[in-house]
C-alpha positions in Angstrom: -2.0 4.5 -1.2 0.2 2.0 -3.0 2.1 1.1 0.1 -1.1 0.4 2.0 -2.4 -1.8 -0.8 1.0 -3.6 -0.9 0.8 -4.2 2.9 -2.7 -5.6 2.6 -1.7 -7.9 -0.3 1.3 -9.2 1.7 -0.8 -9.7 4.8 -3.5 -11.6 2.9 -0.9 -13.8 1.2 0.7 -14.6 4.6 -2.6 -15.2 6.3 -3.4 -17.8 3.6 -0.3 -19.7 4.7 -0.1 -19.3 8.4 -1.8 -18.3 11.6 -1.7 -14.6 12.7 1.0 -15.1 15.4 3.3 -16.8 12.9 2.7 -14.1 10.3 3.6 -11.4 12.9 6.8 -13.3 13.8 7.7 -13.7 10.1 7.2 -10.1 9.3 9.4 -8.9 12.2 12.0 -11.6 12.0 15.3 -11.6 10.0 14.8 -13.4 6.7 17.6 -15.1 4.8 15.7 -14.8 1.5 15.8 -11.0 2.0 19.5 -10.8 2.7 18.9 -11.1 6.5 16.6 -8.1 6.6 13.2 -7.9 8.1 10.2 -8.1 5.8 8.6 -5.2 7.7 11.6 -2.9 6.9 11.4 -3.7 3.2 7.6 -3.1 3.1 8.2 0.3 4.8 10.5 1.2 2.0 8.0 0.2 -0.7 9.9 -3.0 -1.6 6.9 -5.2 -1.6 7.9 -7.3 -4.6 11.0 -8.6 -2.7 8.8 -9.6 0.2 6.4 -11.4 -2.1 9.4 -13.3 -3.6 10.4 -14.3 -0.1 6.9 -15.6 0.6 7.0 -17.6 -2.6 10.4 -19.0 -1.6 8.9 -20.0 1.8 5.9 -21.7 0.0 8.1 -23.7 -2.3 10.6 -24.6 0.5 13.5 -22.9 -1.3 16.7 -22.4 0.7 18.4 -19.0 0.8 
C-alpha cells in the first residue's frame, strides 16, 4: 500500500509541474540527480524519497 501511495504522490507532484507526456518521459528517462538511474526504477524499489528530491532539484533548477 505504501508503494502505491508513494507512486500517487510522485505522479501528483509531477503533474503539477508538467503535462502528462513530459511526466511519462521524465519517469522513464535517465536522471542525473538520481545517479543516472530512471525514476521508475527507484519508485519500484520503494525509494520514493530520492525521486522526490530529484523533482525538487528540477523545480529549483539545480544541476546534478
